[in-house]
N, C-alpha and C positions, 0 to 999 in steps of 0.2 A: 205852575209853570208860568213864567213871566216872559219867556222868549219863544220865538218860533224855532222848532227843532224837528229834525228828521232822524228817526231811529230805525236802523236796519233790523229786520227780523231774522231769527235763526231758523233755517230750513234743515230738517232732519229727514233724510230719505231712508226707507226700509223696503224690504221685499214686498210688503203688503200695501205700501202707499207712502204717505209723507205726513209729517207733523210740522206745522208752522207755529213757532213760538212768537206771537205777535208782540207782546209787551210783558215785562216783569216789573214788579214793584221797585226793584233796584234801579231801573231806568227812569223812573218818575220821581218828581219832587216828594220828599218825605211827608209833606202835608197834604198830598193829593188824596182825595177820597172818591169813592165810586158813587156815581149818580144814576146813570142808565146807559143802556146800549140800544141803538136802533140802526136799522139798515135802510138805505135809500136805493131803489132800483130805478134805472132810467135807460132809455134807448140811445143809439148813436146820434150824435150831434145835438142832443138835448142839453141846454145850458140851464142849470138851476140858479135861481135868484141869489143876489148878494145877501149874506148873513152877517150879523154882528151880535155877539153875545156879550152882555155887560159883565157877567161873573163866571161864565162857563168856559172851561178849557175843553176843546174838542180834539180827540185823537182819532185821525182818519186812516182807514186801512181798506184797500181794494180787495174785495172778496172775489170779484169776477170782472173781467174786462180790463180796459185801460181808461184811466180818468185823468183829465187835466184839471188841476186845482190852481186857481189864481188867488193870491193873498195880497192885500194892500198892507204893506209892512213898512213903517217909517216913510210914508208918502211915496213909496215905489211899488210897482207890481213885481211880485216874485212868482214864478211859475214852477209847479212841481208836477211830475207825471208819476202816478201810482198805478201799478198793475199787478195782476195775480202771479206773474212769472218771476218778478223780482220783488219779494215781499218787504215792505217797509211801512212805517207808521209816521204820518205827519202830525205833529203836535202844534195846535193853533191856540195861542193864549187868548184870554178874554180881551175885549175891546179891540178886536182885529177883524176887518172885513175880509170875507172870502166867498168865492163862488166856484162852481165846477161844471165840467162838460164831459159827457160820455164820448169816448173815441172808438169803442167797439160796438158790435151789434147789440150786445147785452152787457150792462154794467151794474155792479152792486158795490156800494160803499158803506162800510160799517163805521159808526161813530161811537166811540167809547167816551162818555162824558163824565166829568167830575161832579156835575150837578144835574138835577132833574130839570128838564126844559120847562120854562114858564114863559108864555108869550110876552108878558109885561117886561121881561128881562132880556128881550132880544128885539132886533130891528131887522126887517127884510126890505130890500129895495129891488126894483125891476133891474134887469140885466144891463140896461142902458145908463144906469145911474153913474157908473164909472166908465170912462172912455178907454176900454180895452178891446183890442182886435182879437176876437176869439177864433178867427180863421187862419192865423199865422202859425 
């Protein structure tokens, strides 16, 4: 993936519950490969530091709560709200800064990555590194 993208998930309700089809291979670049999946959990108003992955594409999906994700894309801030009620996946390409904040009491964010995370291939910065107003 070379561009920022949001993909709506398919929600299938049944009498026993629901199925959320998060992503399918047809929605991703044909050269996309699986690396790892991890889940971040965080409380309300916690803002996670800025992340920059040199080679990794991150596919973010809210499992629980509501999460504000801010991406620095083409020198501008782009804001995305992910939540469990309206399932969608945010695809963040390599070489893109992003950070996120929990808006509900409990929040869980899943990251499906095309590469295994190696600290030498990523940069983290304190939340004040970019001048974004997280309170608006």
